[in-house]
Residue frames as a rotation matrix with the C-alpha (Angstrom) as fourth column:
LYS 1
0.582 0.813 0.001 0.00
0.813 -0.582 0.002 0.00
0.002 0.000 -1.000 0.00
ILE 2
-0.500 -0.725 0.473 1.37
0.735 -0.645 -0.212 3.40
0.459 0.242 0.855 -1.02
ARG 3
0.307 0.537 -0.785 0.72
0.856 -0.517 -0.019 6.39
-0.416 -0.666 -0.619 1.23
VAL 4
0.021 -0.216 0.976 0.59
0.669 -0.722 -0.174 9.97
0.743 0.657 0.130 -0.07
ARG 5
-0.371 -0.231 -0.899 1.88
0.843 -0.489 -0.222 12.79
-0.389 -0.841 0.377 2.12
LYS 6
0.520 0.664 0.537 -0.35
0.802 -0.596 -0.040 15.84
0.293 0.452 -0.842 1.71
ARG 7
-0.027 -0.517 0.855 0.79
0.194 -0.842 -0.503 19.47
0.981 0.152 0.123 1.96
ASP 8
0.404 0.311 0.860 -0.55
-0.682 -0.524 0.510 19.71
0.609 -0.793 0.001 5.50
GLY 9
-0.537 -0.742 0.401 1.41
-0.831 0.383 -0.404 16.67
0.146 -0.550 -0.822 6.66
THR 10
0.252 0.676 0.693 -1.49
-0.656 0.646 -0.391 14.24
-0.711 -0.355 0.606 6.70
ARG 11
-0.857 -0.497 -0.137 -1.23
-0.458 0.612 0.644 10.94
-0.237 0.615 -0.752 4.86
GLU 12
0.311 0.934 0.172 -3.75
-0.673 0.345 -0.655 9.04
-0.671 0.088 0.736 2.83
ASP 13
-0.001 -0.255 0.967 -3.73
0.387 0.891 0.236 5.96
-0.922 0.375 0.098 0.64
PHE 14
-0.884 -0.297 -0.361 -2.78
-0.249 -0.354 0.902 6.45
-0.396 0.887 0.239 -3.01
ASP 15
0.039 0.979 0.202 -6.07
0.112 0.197 -0.974 6.77
-0.993 0.060 -0.102 -4.90
ILE 16
-0.752 -0.321 0.576 -6.03
0.544 0.190 0.817 5.83
-0.371 0.928 0.032 -8.58
GLU 17
0.131 0.904 0.407 -9.53
0.988 -0.155 0.027 7.28
0.088 0.398 -0.913 -9.05
LYS 18
0.652 0.062 -0.755 -8.50
0.347 -0.910 0.225 10.63
-0.674 -0.409 -0.615 -7.59
LEU 19
-0.390 -0.874 -0.288 -5.42
-0.019 -0.305 0.952 10.84
-0.920 0.377 0.102 -9.81
GLY 20
-0.621 0.237 0.747 -7.44
0.768 0.373 0.521 9.68
-0.155 0.897 -0.414 -12.81
GLY 21
0.488 0.865 -0.113 -10.00
0.846 -0.501 -0.181 12.40
-0.213 -0.007 -0.977 -12.11
ALA 22
0.326 -0.465 -0.823 -7.31
-0.013 -0.873 0.488 15.08
-0.945 -0.148 -0.291 -12.07
LEU 23
-0.754 -0.620 0.215 -5.86
0.157 0.147 0.977 13.79
-0.637 0.770 -0.014 -15.33
ARG 24
-0.263 0.765 0.587 -9.34
0.961 0.263 0.087 13.61
-0.088 0.587 -0.805 -16.85
ARG 25
0.631 0.511 -0.584 -10.08
0.514 -0.839 -0.179 17.24
-0.581 -0.187 -0.792 -15.92
GLY 26
-0.112 -0.770 -0.628 -6.85
-0.215 -0.598 0.772 18.46
-0.970 0.221 -0.099 -17.48
MET 27
-0.830 -0.181 0.528 -7.44
0.398 0.471 0.787 16.42
-0.391 0.863 -0.319 -20.63
HIS 28
0.069 0.966 0.250 -11.05
0.974 -0.011 -0.227 17.58
-0.216 0.259 -0.941 -20.91
CYS 29
0.414 0.090 -0.906 -10.11
0.254 -0.967 0.020 21.27
-0.874 -0.238 -0.423 -20.59
VAL 30
-0.387 -0.638 -0.665 -8.00
-0.517 -0.447 0.730 21.12
-0.763 0.627 -0.157 -23.74
GLY 31
0.369 0.697 -0.614 -10.42
-0.900 0.103 -0.423 18.99
-0.232 0.709 0.666 -25.75
GLU 32
-0.663 -0.627 -0.409 -8.46
-0.686 0.728 -0.005 15.75
0.301 0.277 -0.912 -25.49
SER 33
0.287 0.685 -0.669 -10.21
-0.235 0.728 0.644 12.43
0.929 -0.028 0.369 -25.16
THR 34
-0.006 -0.243 0.970 -10.41
-0.987 -0.155 -0.045 11.50
0.161 -0.958 -0.238 -21.49
ALA 35
0.785 0.441 -0.435 -10.71
-0.436 0.892 0.118 7.77
0.440 0.097 0.893 -22.19
ASP 36
0.281 -0.775 -0.565 -7.12
0.338 0.632 -0.698 7.02
0.898 0.005 0.440 -21.16
ALA 37
0.151 -0.238 0.960 -7.05
-0.684 -0.726 -0.072 9.02
0.714 -0.645 -0.272 -17.92
ARG 38
0.791 0.202 0.577 -7.61
-0.586 0.520 0.621 6.03
-0.175 -0.830 0.530 -15.64
GLU 39
0.866 -0.500 -0.002 -5.04
0.462 0.802 -0.379 3.96
0.191 0.328 0.925 -17.52
LEU 40
0.150 -0.826 0.544 -2.45
0.014 -0.548 -0.836 6.73
0.989 0.133 -0.071 -17.16
ALA 41
0.306 0.035 0.951 -3.18
-0.902 -0.307 0.302 6.91
0.303 -0.951 -0.063 -13.42
HIS 42
0.969 0.076 0.236 -2.86
-0.146 0.943 0.298 3.13
-0.200 -0.323 0.925 -13.23
ALA 43
0.587 -0.808 0.043 0.52
0.436 0.270 -0.859 3.30
0.682 0.523 0.511 -15.02
ILE 44
0.020 -0.546 0.838 1.76
-0.568 -0.696 -0.440 5.80
0.823 -0.467 -0.324 -12.43
HIS 45
0.599 0.294 0.745 0.57
-0.795 0.326 0.511 3.50
-0.093 -0.899 0.429 -9.65
ILE 46
0.960 -0.281 -0.021 2.34
0.269 0.937 -0.223 0.49
0.082 0.208 0.975 -11.20
HIS 47
0.272 -0.901 0.337 5.53
0.096 -0.323 -0.942 2.55
0.957 0.288 -0.001 -11.54
LEU 48
0.084 -0.196 0.977 5.40
-0.884 -0.467 -0.018 3.45
0.460 -0.862 -0.212 -7.84
GLN 49
0.856 0.268 0.442 4.75
-0.453 0.801 0.391 -0.18
-0.249 -0.535 0.807 -6.89
ARG 50
0.804 -0.591 -0.072 7.69
0.408 0.635 -0.657 -1.39
0.433 0.498 0.751 -8.96
LYS 51
-0.034 -0.803 0.595 9.90
-0.212 -0.576 -0.790 1.19
0.977 -0.152 -0.151 -7.27
ARG 52
-0.096 0.117 -0.988 8.61
0.797 0.604 -0.005 -0.29
0.597 -0.788 -0.152 -3.99
ARG 53
-0.721 -0.072 0.689 7.55
-0.188 -0.937 -0.294 3.15
0.666 -0.342 0.662 -2.81
LYS 54
-0.442 0.563 -0.699 5.72
0.879 0.429 -0.211 3.05
0.181 -0.707 -0.684 0.50
SER 55
0.350 0.474 -0.808 5.29
0.622 -0.763 -0.177 6.80
-0.700 -0.440 -0.562 0.74
ILE 56
-0.515 -0.447 0.731 5.38
0.838 -0.443 0.319 9.72
0.181 0.777 0.603 -1.70
SER 57
-0.669 0.268 -0.693 4.48
0.154 -0.862 -0.483 13.40
-0.727 -0.430 0.536 -1.49
SER 58
0.408 0.884 0.227 1.41
0.542 -0.035 -0.840 14.68
-0.735 0.466 -0.493 -3.27
SER 59
0.477 -0.326 -0.816 3.73
-0.593 -0.805 -0.025 17.11
-0.648 0.496 -0.578 -5.10
ALA 60
-0.646 -0.758 0.091 5.78
-0.483 0.497 0.721 14.21
-0.592 0.421 -0.687 -6.46
VAL 61
-0.306 0.638 0.707 2.61
0.629 0.693 -0.353 12.45
-0.715 0.337 -0.613 -7.64
PHE 62
0.676 0.563 -0.475 1.53
0.097 -0.707 -0.701 15.68
-0.730 0.428 -0.533 -9.31
GLU 63
0.016 -0.770 -0.637 4.90
-0.795 -0.397 0.460 16.01
-0.607 0.499 -0.618 -11.07
MET 64
-0.765 -0.242 0.596 4.65
0.055 0.899 0.435 12.41
-0.641 0.366 -0.675 -12.27
ALA 65
0.207 0.926 0.315 1.18
0.627 0.122 -0.770 13.16
-0.751 0.357 -0.555 -13.65
LEU 66
0.612 -0.026 -0.791 2.51
-0.412 -0.864 -0.290 16.21
-0.675 0.504 -0.539 -15.53
LYS 67
-0.436 -0.874 -0.212 5.43
-0.706 0.187 0.683 14.24
-0.558 0.448 -0.699 -17.00
THR 68
-0.532 0.323 0.783 3.12
0.411 0.907 -0.095 11.40
-0.740 0.272 -0.615 -17.99
LEU 69
0.599 0.794 -0.106 0.82
0.337 -0.369 -0.866 13.79
-0.727 0.483 -0.488 -19.85
GLN 70
0.346 -0.548 -0.762 3.81
-0.740 -0.659 0.138 15.37
-0.578 0.516 -0.633 -21.59
ARG 71
-0.654 -0.674 0.343 5.17
-0.373 0.682 0.629 11.95
-0.658 0.283 -0.698 -22.64
VAL 72
-0.352 0.602 0.717 1.89
0.744 0.645 -0.177 11.02
-0.569 0.471 -0.674 -24.28
GLU 73
-0.840 -0.156 0.519 1.88
0.486 -0.640 0.595 14.34
0.240 0.752 0.614 -26.14
MET 74
0.361 0.930 0.068 -0.73
0.729 -0.327 0.602 16.03
0.582 -0.167 -0.796 -23.96
GLY 75
-0.620 -0.759 -0.199 1.47
0.739 -0.480 -0.472 18.91
0.263 -0.440 0.859 -22.87
GLU 76
-0.534 0.498 0.684 -1.42
-0.253 -0.865 0.433 21.37
0.807 0.058 0.587 -22.98
ALA 77
0.564 0.745 -0.356 -3.36
0.097 0.369 0.924 19.26
0.820 -0.556 0.136 -20.48
ALA 78
0.059 -0.650 -0.758 -0.28
0.962 0.239 -0.130 19.27
0.265 -0.721 0.640 -18.23
GLU 79
-0.822 -0.367 0.436 -0.06
0.309 -0.930 -0.200 23.06
0.479 -0.030 0.877 -18.52
ILE 80
0.004 0.922 0.388 -3.74
-0.290 -0.370 0.882 23.41
0.957 -0.116 0.266 -17.58
LEU 81
0.621 0.204 -0.757 -3.25
0.550 0.574 0.606 21.25
0.559 -0.793 0.244 -14.50
GLU 82
-0.360 -0.854 -0.375 -0.19
0.911 -0.236 -0.338 23.24
0.200 -0.464 0.863 -13.48
LEU 83
-0.721 0.164 0.673 -2.01
-0.042 -0.980 0.194 26.56
0.692 0.111 0.713 -13.93
HIS 84
0.374 0.926 -0.050 -4.99
-0.089 0.090 0.992 25.29
0.923 -0.366 0.116 -11.97
ARG 85
0.371 -0.314 -0.874 -2.74
0.863 0.464 0.200 24.20
0.343 -0.828 0.443 -9.12
MET 86
-0.735 -0.675 0.063 -0.98
0.622 -0.709 -0.332 27.56
0.269 -0.205 0.941 -9.04
PHE 87
-0.371 0.695 0.616 -4.32
-0.221 -0.710 0.669 29.40
0.902 0.112 0.417 -9.10
ARG 88
0.622 0.620 -0.479 -5.61
0.269 0.406 0.874 27.35
0.736 -0.672 0.086 -6.14
GLY 89
-0.051 -0.742 -0.668 -2.39
0.976 0.106 -0.192 28.03
0.213 -0.662 0.719 -4.24
VAL 90
-0.848 -0.226 0.479 -2.70
0.208 -0.974 -0.091 31.78
0.487 0.022 0.873 -4.73
CYS 91
0.035 0.953 0.300 -6.37
-0.260 -0.281 0.924 31.74
0.965 -0.110 0.238 -3.75
ARG 92
0.531 0.122 -0.838 -5.57
0.648 0.579 0.495 29.77
0.546 -0.806 0.229 -0.61
ARG 93
-0.435 -0.825 -0.361 -2.85
0.879 -0.304 -0.367 32.23
0.193 -0.477 0.858 0.39
VAL 94
-0.869 0.086 0.488 -5.05
-0.052 -0.995 0.084 35.31
0.493 0.048 0.869 0.05
LEU 95
0.093 0.990 -0.102 -8.31
0.011 0.101 0.995 33.93
0.996 -0.093 -0.002 1.50
ARG 96
-0.907 -0.298 0.297 -9.02
-0.258 -0.163 -0.952 34.87
0.332 -0.941 0.071 5.10
VAL 97
-0.140 0.856 -0.498 -11.67
0.606 0.472 0.641 33.54
0.783 -0.212 -0.584 7.47
ARG 98
-0.572 0.084 0.816 -13.41
-0.511 -0.815 -0.274 36.02
0.641 -0.574 0.509 9.76
HIS 99
-0.627 0.281 -0.726 -14.51
0.588 0.783 -0.205 34.32
0.511 -0.555 -0.656 12.98
GLU 100
0.377 0.923 0.079 -17.42
0.584 -0.303 0.753 35.32
0.719 -0.238 -0.653 15.19
ASP 101
0.536 -0.242 -0.809 -15.05
0.752 -0.299 0.588 36.67
-0.384 -0.923 0.022 17.84
GLY 102
0.913 -0.133 -0.387 -13.55
-0.255 -0.924 -0.285 39.04
-0.319 0.358 -0.877 15.25
LYS 103
-0.015 -0.966 0.258 -10.37
-0.241 0.254 0.937 37.05
-0.971 -0.048 -0.236 14.80
ILE 104
0.785 0.167 -0.597 -9.17
-0.610 0.036 -0.792 36.66
-0.111 0.985 0.130 11.22
THR 105
0.065 -0.747 0.661 -7.16
-0.204 0.639 0.742 33.62
-0.977 -0.183 -0.110 10.15
MET 106
-0.594 -0.323 -0.737 -5.78
-0.788 0.048 0.614 32.27
-0.163 0.945 -0.283 6.89
TRP 107
0.551 0.742 -0.383 -7.89
-0.816 0.574 -0.062 29.73
0.174 0.347 0.922 5.00
ASP 108
-0.627 -0.721 0.295 -6.98
-0.767 0.637 -0.073 26.23
-0.135 -0.272 -0.953 6.13
LYS 109
0.113 0.685 -0.719 -8.71
-0.732 0.547 0.406 23.30
0.671 0.481 0.564 4.45
SER 110
-0.485 -0.379 -0.788 -7.06
0.167 0.844 -0.509 20.92
0.859 -0.378 -0.346 6.91
ARG 111
-0.971 0.167 0.170 -8.58
-0.218 -0.336 -0.916 22.78
-0.096 -0.927 0.363 9.84
LEU 112
-0.143 0.973 -0.183 -12.02
-0.990 -0.142 0.018 22.45
-0.009 0.184 0.983 8.26
ALA 113
0.018 0.091 -0.996 -11.42
-0.372 0.925 0.078 18.75
0.928 0.369 0.051 7.64
ARG 114
-0.848 -0.375 -0.374 -10.42
0.203 0.421 -0.884 18.21
0.489 -0.826 -0.281 11.28
LEU 115
-0.715 0.664 0.220 -13.57
-0.641 -0.496 -0.585 20.06
-0.279 -0.559 0.781 12.37
ALA 116
0.136 0.788 -0.601 -15.76
-0.911 0.337 0.236 17.87
0.388 0.516 0.764 10.14
GLU 117
-0.329 -0.370 -0.869 -13.96
-0.054 0.926 -0.374 14.79
0.943 -0.076 -0.325 11.41
ARG 118
-0.986 -0.155 -0.060 -14.58
0.060 0.007 -0.998 15.79
0.156 -0.988 0.002 15.01
ILE 119
-0.618 0.777 0.118 -18.17
-0.697 -0.472 -0.539 17.02
-0.363 -0.416 0.834 14.89
TRP 120
0.409 0.796 -0.447 -19.56
-0.905 0.415 -0.088 14.22
0.115 0.441 0.890 12.73
ASP 121
0.187 -0.433 0.882 -17.12
-0.459 0.755 0.469 11.51
-0.868 -0.493 -0.058 13.80
LEU 122
0.937 0.139 -0.322 -16.03
-0.347 0.249 -0.904 11.07
-0.045 0.959 0.281 10.18
SER 123
0.501 -0.827 0.253 -12.98
0.783 0.558 0.274 9.26
-0.367 0.061 0.928 8.90
PRO 124
-0.133 -0.635 -0.761 -10.11
0.105 -0.773 0.626 11.59
-0.986 0.003 0.169 7.97
ARG 125
-0.873 -0.209 0.441 -10.60
0.424 0.124 0.897 10.72
-0.242 0.970 -0.020 4.28
THR 126
-0.019 0.956 0.293 -14.31
0.971 -0.052 0.233 11.52
0.238 0.289 -0.927 4.30
ALA 127
0.499 0.163 -0.851 -13.71
0.561 -0.809 0.174 14.73
-0.660 -0.564 -0.496 6.22
ARG 128
-0.548 -0.766 -0.336 -11.09
0.138 -0.479 0.867 15.78
-0.825 0.428 0.368 3.63
ILE 129
-0.637 0.398 0.660 -13.60
0.758 0.168 0.630 15.14
0.140 0.902 -0.408 0.86
PHE 130
0.468 0.862 -0.196 -16.14
0.884 -0.460 0.088 17.43
-0.015 -0.214 -0.977 2.53
ALA 131
0.270 -0.444 -0.854 -13.53
0.267 -0.818 0.510 20.11
-0.925 -0.366 -0.102 3.19
GLY 132
-0.780 -0.585 0.224 -12.37
0.327 -0.074 0.942 19.83
-0.534 0.808 0.249 -0.43
GLU 133
-0.185 0.813 0.552 -15.94
0.957 0.020 0.291 20.22
0.225 0.581 -0.782 -1.65
VAL 134
0.680 0.405 -0.612 -16.33
0.597 -0.789 0.141 23.40
-0.426 -0.461 -0.778 0.40
GLU 135
-0.153 -0.833 -0.531 -12.97
0.127 -0.550 0.826 24.71
-0.980 0.059 0.190 -0.80
SER 136
-0.738 -0.109 0.666 -13.89
0.641 0.193 0.743 23.95
-0.209 0.975 -0.073 -4.43
HIS 137
0.324 0.911 0.254 -16.96
0.929 -0.357 0.094 26.11
0.177 0.206 -0.963 -3.98
ILE 138
0.700 -0.041 -0.713 -15.15
0.382 -0.822 0.422 29.01
-0.604 -0.568 -0.560 -2.30
LEU 139
-0.207 -0.968 -0.142 -11.89
0.412 -0.218 0.885 29.36
-0.887 0.125 0.444 -4.26
PRO 140
-0.434 0.004 0.901 -13.32
0.898 -0.073 0.433 30.02
0.068 0.997 0.028 -7.74
GLN 141
0.668 0.742 0.054 -15.21
0.728 -0.667 0.157 33.00
0.153 -0.066 -0.986 -6.32
GLU 142
-0.175 -0.897 0.406 -11.83
0.669 -0.411 -0.619 34.65
0.722 0.163 0.672 -5.68
GLN 143
0.850 0.477 0.225 -13.00
0.118 -0.588 0.800 36.08
0.514 -0.653 -0.556 -2.37
ARG 144
-0.227 -0.932 0.283 -10.44
-0.196 -0.241 -0.950 37.59
0.954 -0.272 -0.128 -0.04
GLU 145
-0.902 -0.015 0.432 -12.50
-0.432 0.032 -0.901 37.08
0.000 -0.999 -0.036 3.10
ILE 146
-0.141 0.871 -0.471 -15.33
-0.145 0.452 0.880 34.81
0.979 0.192 0.063 4.17
SER 147
0.018 0.200 0.980 -17.06
-0.979 -0.197 0.058 34.43
0.205 -0.960 0.192 7.51
SER 148
-0.924 -0.358 0.137 -16.61
-0.383 0.879 -0.285 31.22
-0.019 -0.316 -0.949 9.46
ARG 149
-0.230 0.925 0.303 -20.41
-0.300 0.229 -0.926 31.01
-0.926 -0.304 0.225 9.63
GLU 150
0.440 0.344 -0.830 -20.58
-0.876 -0.039 -0.480 30.91
-0.197 0.938 0.284 5.80
VAL 151
-0.487 -0.709 -0.511 -17.94
-0.761 0.631 -0.151 28.17
0.430 0.315 -0.846 5.77
LEU 152
-0.867 0.193 0.459 -19.85
-0.209 0.695 -0.687 26.14
-0.451 -0.692 -0.563 8.36
ASP 153
0.176 0.972 -0.157 -23.11
-0.553 -0.034 -0.832 26.62
-0.814 0.233 0.531 6.44
MET 154
0.222 -0.172 -0.960 -21.40
-0.943 0.213 -0.256 25.29
0.249 0.962 -0.115 3.30
LEU 155
-0.831 -0.554 -0.043 -19.98
-0.509 0.790 -0.341 22.36
0.223 -0.262 -0.939 5.24
ASN 156
-0.503 0.729 0.464 -23.43
-0.260 0.385 -0.886 21.55
-0.824 -0.566 -0.004 6.63
GLN 157
0.414 0.656 -0.631 -24.88
-0.787 -0.091 -0.610 21.76
-0.458 0.749 0.478 3.12
LYS 158
-0.188 -0.572 -0.799 -22.23
-0.856 0.495 -0.153 19.37
0.483 0.655 -0.582 1.76
VAL 159
-0.923 -0.096 0.372 -22.82
-0.310 0.759 -0.573 16.91
-0.228 -0.644 -0.730 4.60
SER 160
-0.055 0.992 0.113 -26.53
-0.393 0.083 -0.916 17.07
-0.918 -0.095 0.385 3.78
GLN 161
0.333 0.149 -0.931 -25.90
-0.941 -0.015 -0.339 16.53
-0.065 0.989 0.135 0.05
PHE 162
-0.559 -0.630 -0.539 -23.97
-0.639 0.742 -0.203 13.37
0.528 0.231 -0.818 0.84
GLY 163
0.101 0.748 -0.656 -26.94
-0.061 0.663 0.746 11.93
0.993 -0.035 0.112 2.69
LEU 164
-0.525 -0.337 -0.782 -25.89
0.724 0.307 -0.618 12.72
0.448 -0.890 0.082 6.23
ALA 165
-0.352 0.438 0.827 -28.55
-0.194 -0.899 0.393 15.38
0.916 -0.022 0.401 6.80
ASP 166
0.700 0.713 0.032 -29.96
-0.214 0.167 0.963 13.49
0.681 -0.681 0.269 9.75
ALA 167
0.028 -0.774 -0.633 -26.55
0.706 0.463 -0.535 12.94
0.708 -0.432 0.559 11.30
VAL 168
0.966 0.257 0.038 -26.31
0.137 -0.628 0.766 14.51
0.221 -0.735 -0.642 14.69
PRO 169
0.215 -0.947 0.241 -22.98
-0.385 -0.309 -0.870 16.18
0.898 0.094 -0.431 15.37
VAL 170
0.057 -0.322 -0.945 -20.97
0.715 0.674 -0.187 14.49
0.697 -0.665 0.268 18.11
GLU 171
-0.398 -0.175 -0.901 -20.50
0.788 -0.568 -0.238 17.93
-0.469 -0.805 0.364 19.65
PRO 172
0.673 0.664 -0.327 -22.09
0.416 -0.705 -0.574 21.30
-0.612 0.250 -0.751 19.02
ILE 173
0.278 -0.547 0.790 -20.65
0.890 -0.163 -0.426 23.11
0.362 0.821 0.441 16.03
LYS 174
0.421 -0.271 -0.866 -18.35
0.440 -0.774 0.456 25.89
-0.793 -0.573 -0.206 17.14
ASP 175
0.756 -0.182 -0.628 -16.66
-0.509 -0.767 -0.391 28.53
-0.411 0.615 -0.673 15.08
ALA 176
0.902 -0.410 0.136 -14.46
0.409 0.710 -0.573 26.94
0.138 0.573 0.808 12.41
């Protein structure tokens, strides 16, 4: 089993579907057929297994994905993925969260994931999915500041969309 080290230091299992989805999005954006995205992700996974990698950074996986796209003559798709990643990074660095006590903090998807994990007793992976869904909604709006209440409302909405509307939080929801 290969573990991926995320930017925030957490680790998760290598996910072929997740990598395939990223490749598919890049390929789709430039009008390429997305039929081979899963196979390319699978090839990267096999390469890592043959190298007997037990752990790899998400950045290294991303670089492998870019090189793979370039090798199969889909350089434009690689460029799109790289631009998208840079855009998300910039948006994350400028986004601030205004808390109910007036405190302002930097956006932190990991903090939101830990909150979701704690209040709904979710697995770390599921909590990251919810936090990622919220982030995917916020970042394209290019906001510089958002209230923690808005973030929590979005998180509640995402939890509801995934069929957990009747789930009772393990503890009362406090400011994110």
